[in-house]
C-alpha positions as CSV (number, residue, x, y, z in Angstrom):
1,M,6.7,9.8,-46.5
2,A,4.1,12.1,-48.0
3,S,5.5,15.0,-45.7
4,E,8.7,14.7,-46.9
5,T,7.5,14.8,-50.5
6,L,5.8,18.4,-49.8
7,V,8.2,20.0,-48.1
8,T,10.8,18.8,-50.6
9,G,8.2,20.1,-53.3
10,G,7.8,23.3,-51.3
11,T,11.7,23.8,-50.8
12,A,12.1,23.6,-54.3
13,V,9.1,26.1,-55.3
14,S,10.5,28.5,-53.1
15,R,14.1,27.8,-54.4
16,Q,12.6,28.6,-58.1
17,H,10.9,31.9,-57.0
18,R,14.2,32.8,-55.5
19,L,16.0,32.4,-58.6
20,A,13.1,34.1,-60.8
21,D,13.2,37.2,-58.3
22,R,17.4,37.3,-59.0
23,V,17.1,36.9,-62.5
24,A,14.7,39.1,-62.9
25,S,16.3,42.0,-60.7
26,L,19.6,41.1,-62.8
27,R,20.5,43.9,-65.3
28,T,22.3,43.0,-68.5
29,R,24.8,45.5,-70.8
30,A,22.2,45.6,-73.5
31,S,19.4,46.4,-71.3
32,T,21.2,49.4,-69.6
33,G,22.4,50.5,-73.1
34,S,26.0,51.4,-72.1
35,L,27.4,48.6,-74.6
36,D,27.4,51.0,-77.2
37,R,28.9,53.3,-75.6
38,W,32.0,51.1,-74.2
39,L,32.2,50.2,-77.6
40,L,32.5,54.0,-79.2
41,W,35.6,54.3,-76.2
42,I,37.5,51.1,-77.1
43,G,37.4,51.5,-80.5
44,G,38.6,55.1,-80.0
45,V,41.4,54.8,-78.2
46,L,42.6,51.3,-79.9
47,L,42.2,53.3,-83.6
48,P,44.7,56.3,-82.8
49,L,46.8,53.9,-80.6
50,G,47.9,51.3,-83.3
51,V,47.8,54.2,-85.8
52,M,50.8,55.9,-83.2
53,L,52.5,52.7,-82.8
54,V,52.6,52.2,-86.6
55,F,54.2,55.5,-86.8
56,L,56.6,55.1,-83.9
57,G,57.5,51.6,-85.6
58,W,58.7,53.8,-88.7
59,W,60.1,56.3,-87.0
60,G,62.3,53.6,-85.3
61,T,63.2,51.5,-88.1
62,S,64.0,54.4,-90.2
63,H,66.7,55.6,-87.8
64,T,69.1,52.9,-88.3
65,V,70.2,50.7,-91.1
66,F,70.9,47.3,-89.0
67,V,68.5,44.7,-89.6
68,F,69.1,43.8,-85.8
69,E,68.0,46.7,-84.7
70,Q,65.2,47.4,-86.9
71,L,63.0,43.8,-86.1
72,P,62.3,45.2,-82.4
73,Y,60.6,48.2,-84.2
74,V,58.6,45.9,-86.5
75,V,57.3,43.9,-84.3
76,S,56.6,45.8,-81.3
77,G,55.4,48.9,-83.8
78,G,54.8,47.6,-86.7
79,L,52.8,44.2,-85.9
80,L,51.1,45.5,-82.6
81,G,50.0,48.9,-84.1
82,L,48.6,47.1,-87.4
83,A,46.9,45.0,-84.7
84,F,45.6,47.4,-82.5
85,V,44.3,49.2,-86.0
86,F,42.2,46.1,-87.2
87,A,41.1,45.5,-83.5
88,G,39.8,49.1,-83.2
89,G,38.0,48.7,-86.7
90,F,36.4,46.0,-85.7
91,V,34.9,47.5,-82.4
92,Y,33.8,50.3,-84.0
93,F,32.1,47.8,-86.6
94,A,30.7,46.4,-83.6
95,Y,29.4,49.9,-82.3
96,W,27.6,50.7,-85.9
97,Q,25.9,47.3,-85.9
98,T,24.4,47.8,-82.0
99,V,23.2,51.1,-82.9
100,I,21.5,50.1,-86.0
101,V,20.5,47.5,-84.6
102,R,18.9,49.9,-81.7
103,E,17.0,52.1,-84.2
104,L,15.9,49.1,-85.5
105,R,13.9,47.9,-82.6
106,T,12.5,51.4,-81.9
107,E,11.1,51.8,-85.3
108,R,9.6,48.5,-85.3
109,H,8.0,49.2,-82.0
110,E,6.8,52.6,-83.8
111,V,5.4,50.7,-86.4
112,V,3.9,47.9,-84.7
113,S,2.1,50.4,-82.1
114,A,0.7,52.9,-85.1
115,L,-0.8,49.9,-86.8
116,R,-2.3,48.7,-83.5
117,R,-3.7,52.5,-83.0
118,I,-5.1,52.0,-86.9
119,Q,-6.5,48.6,-86.5
120,S,-8.4,50.0,-83.1
121,T,-9.9,53.1,-85.3
122,L,-10.7,51.0,-88.1
123,E,-12.5,48.6,-85.7
124,G,-14.3,51.6,-84.0
125,Q,-15.4,52.8,-87.7
126,S,-16.4,49.9,-88.6
127,G,-18.5,49.1,-85.6
128,L,-20.1,52.8,-86.2
129,A,-20.8,51.3,-89.7
130,G,-22.7,48.7,-89.0
131,T,-24.4,50.3,-86.1
132,A,-25.5,53.1,-89.0
133,T,-26.8,50.0,-91.1
134,Q,-28.7,48.8,-88.2
135,G,-30.5,51.6,-87.8
136,A,-31.2,52.1,-91.4
137,T,-32.0,48.4,-91.5
138,A,-34.3,48.9,-88.3
139,S,-36.2,52.5,-89.5
140,A,-37.0,50.2,-92.8
141,S,-38.6,48.0,-91.1
142,T,-40.6,50.6,-88.7
143,G,-41.2,52.9,-91.7
144,T,-39.9,56.0,-90.2
145,F,-39.4,57.7,-93.5
146,V,-41.1,60.9,-95.0
147,A,-41.7,61.6,-98.2
148,T,-43.6,65.1,-99.4
149,P,-46.6,65.1,-101.7
150,T,-45.4,65.8,-104.8
151,G,-42.1,64.3,-104.4
152,T,-40.8,60.8,-106.1
153,M,-38.3,59.9,-103.4
154,F,-38.6,59.1,-99.7
155,H,-35.9,60.6,-97.0
156,R,-35.2,60.3,-93.4
157,P,-36.7,62.7,-90.8
158,E,-33.2,64.9,-91.0
159,C,-32.8,65.0,-94.3
160,P,-32.0,68.7,-95.7
161,V,-34.3,68.3,-98.7
162,V,-37.1,67.9,-96.2
163,A,-35.8,69.1,-92.9
164,R,-37.5,72.5,-92.8
165,R,-41.0,71.4,-94.6
166,E,-44.4,70.7,-92.9
167,D,-46.1,68.7,-95.4
168,T,-44.2,65.6,-95.5
169,T,-46.1,62.5,-94.6
170,E,-44.5,59.1,-93.3
171,V,-43.8,56.1,-95.9
172,D,-43.3,52.2,-95.2
173,A,-40.1,51.9,-97.4
174,N,-41.3,48.1,-98.1
175,S,-44.6,49.5,-99.3
176,T,-43.8,52.4,-101.2
177,E,-43.4,52.9,-105.1
178,L,-41.0,55.6,-104.3
179,L,-37.1,55.8,-104.5
180,P,-34.5,56.1,-101.9
181,C,-32.6,59.8,-101.5
182,G,-29.6,60.1,-103.1
183,I,-28.5,62.7,-100.8
184,C,-29.4,61.0,-97.1
185,D,-29.1,57.3,-98.3
186,P,-32.3,56.2,-96.3
187,L,-31.5,52.6,-96.5
188,G,-27.5,52.7,-96.5
189,E,-27.1,49.3,-97.6
190,A,-30.2,48.2,-98.0
191,T,-31.1,50.7,-100.6
192,A,-29.6,48.1,-103.8
193,E,-32.1,45.3,-102.1
194,V,-35.0,47.8,-102.1
195,L,-34.2,48.8,-105.7
196,E,-34.1,45.0,-106.8
197,H,-37.6,44.3,-105.4
């Protein structure tokens, strides 16, 4: 009994896999992109044909004075022509809507991909800013700042104010009375905390 259930279950699973493979291989008209061309062709045939039938109905009706001879022209030419004109107009409208929907989907895809690129760029920059803040905090805790003998500020060693000077000395940011440099901003976001203390 259990083996029969397993065989039946295996058959059902294999059928589902085959059905899924076949459905995945199907190509719909919307996915191939030829629907709008068909709508354009059908509208391009129906509209002029309808106008031509209305003209032929008028032509036949205008060449006779008898009502029984005019009725076939009115029905076959006038009414059928009007039906073709309306059908062609609706098909052209459907073509226009299809083109608009396709363009909107393309634009939405481009906007979403651009927003994802911007998000990844911003995340990368925030990661760099976090690394710079951690580096500034680490340098503040290790005391790798420098100051000149007569200066009132401490700087990073690569600060353009002290980069070429040889008379700088190392200072500890936590135990000095000196202010942080406004150019190299040695403490980054931690400058305000040092100034408060």
